N, C-alpha and C positions, 0 to 999 in steps of 0.2 A: 517366535516363528518368523520365517522369511516372507517377505512381501514380493508380490509380482513386480517385474521391471516397470510396468506401467504405473503402479502406485508409487514406487520409488522415484520415478521421474516426476510425477505429479507433486509429490511432497517436496522434492528438491526445488521444483519450479516455484512453488508457493513461498518457500523460504528465500530463495534468491530474488524473487520479486520484491519482498519486503526490504531486503538489504539494498537492492538497487535503488528503490524509491527513496530510502533513507540517505543513501550517498548523493543522489541527485538533489535532495533537499538540503543537505549539508553544503554542497557546492553552491547552491543558490543563495544560502545565507551568507557564505563567505563572499560571494559576488556582490550581494546587497551591501555588506559592510564596506566593501571596496568602493562601490559606485555611489552609495548614499551616505557616506561618512558625514558626521555632523548632525544628523537627525537625532534629536534627543529621545525620540520614541522608537528608534530602530530595534532595540532589544525587545521591547514590548511587542512590536508588530511582527517580528520575525521569529521570536523564540517563546515568549510568554503566552500570548493568545493562541498561536498555533499549537503549543504544547498542551494547552487546555483542550483544544479541539481534538488533538490526537488522543489524549487520555479518555475523553468521553466517547469517541468513536471506537475505541478499543474495548473499553470496559462495558458499555451498555449492551452491545451484542453478546457479550459473554455472560453478563449478569442477568439480563432479562430473558426469561424462558422463551417467550414467543419470538423474540429477535434471534436468540441462539438457534432455535429449531429452524427458523426460516433461513438463516445464513448457512447452517449446517446442510440443509437441503440443497441450497444453491451450490455449496462446495462439492457435494456429492454429484449433483447434476453436471457440474463443470468437469469432474473426473470422468464421468460416463460419456460426456461429449468429446473427450479426448484432449482437453486443454492441458498444456504442459507436457504432452507426451509425444509431440512431433515438432519438427522444425517450423512448420507454418504457424502453429499456435504460439510457439515461443516468440517468433519474430513479430507476430501481431501484438503480443503483450509488450515487447520491447518498443514497438512503434508507439503504442499508447503512452508508455512512460516517457519516451522521447518527446512526444507531442506536448505532454504536460510540462516537461522541463523547458521546452521551447517557449511555452506560454509564460512561465515564471520569469525566464531571462528577458523576454520581450517586455514584460511589465516593468521589470527593474530598469531597463533601458529607457522606457517612457518616463518613469519617475525621475531618473537621473537628469533628464532634460526638461524638468519642470512639469511633467504630466501628473496624472493621478497616482497616488501611492498604492503599491500592490499589496496592501494588508490582507485583502480578501483572498487573493490567490495563495498566499502563504498558509493561511488558515485552512482553506479548502484542500490544498495538497496534503497538509499535515493530517487532516481528517481522513483523507484517502489512505494514507499510510496506516492509520489506526485500523481501518476496516481491513486492509490487506493483512495486517498482523493478526487480527481476530480470525480471519480465514485460515491463516497458517496454524494458529492454535487449534482451530476446530478440526484440522486434518488429523491431529494427534487424538482428539476426542473420538473422531469417526473410526480410527483404527481399533478402538476397544469395543465398538458396537458389534454385537453378535452377527447381525445380518451383513454388515460391511465386511467383517473379518472373513466370512465365508468366501467373499468375492475377491479379496485382495491378498490372501495368503496362499502360498504355494502348497 
């Protein structure tokens, strides 16, 4: 069945948000390897631990029923509120991703000049990517729900 343009835009926005967040993270890791070269724990702090947090924040909401239902409800309410269906909401999402990217790059800059290491910001951002990916996956689950199908199909 064909979906409404609003649902197609919403689904596309969910997918592109995950991809954009992943690209921002990859750029931040490359930037960290350039600015913080020589740190023996760099791989652990930018890839290993954040990878664990991403995996957990992706798998728990999909595997644990109460979390899955709550996040699916949030995704459905986001669609009903118009997220990802107009320029204003998309620009708002891009601004949030840009702000998070700025925070990571700022933390790397501070660490490069002897400041506190940004291990927490890498793990936090990776966990956020996991939640965004879980939301994108739940969009596909919602498409099969009978009540949702009635509202999103032409």
